[in-house]
Residue, then its C-alpha position, 0 to 999 in steps of 0.5 A: m066206530k064207537k071208539s071214534m064217537k067217544l073221541k069226538i065227545f071228548h074233543i067237544t067237552e074239551y072245547i066247551y071247557v076251554l071256552q068256559v075258562n076263557v069266559w071266566i077270565s074275561h068276566p070274573s064272577n068273584 
């Protein structure tokens, strides 16, 4: 169960990272 939770957190982090990268590509700050 603990391992499953860790994997879930990793997938959420990965999803947020990909989302952020897409935002940076769409709206570059520099």
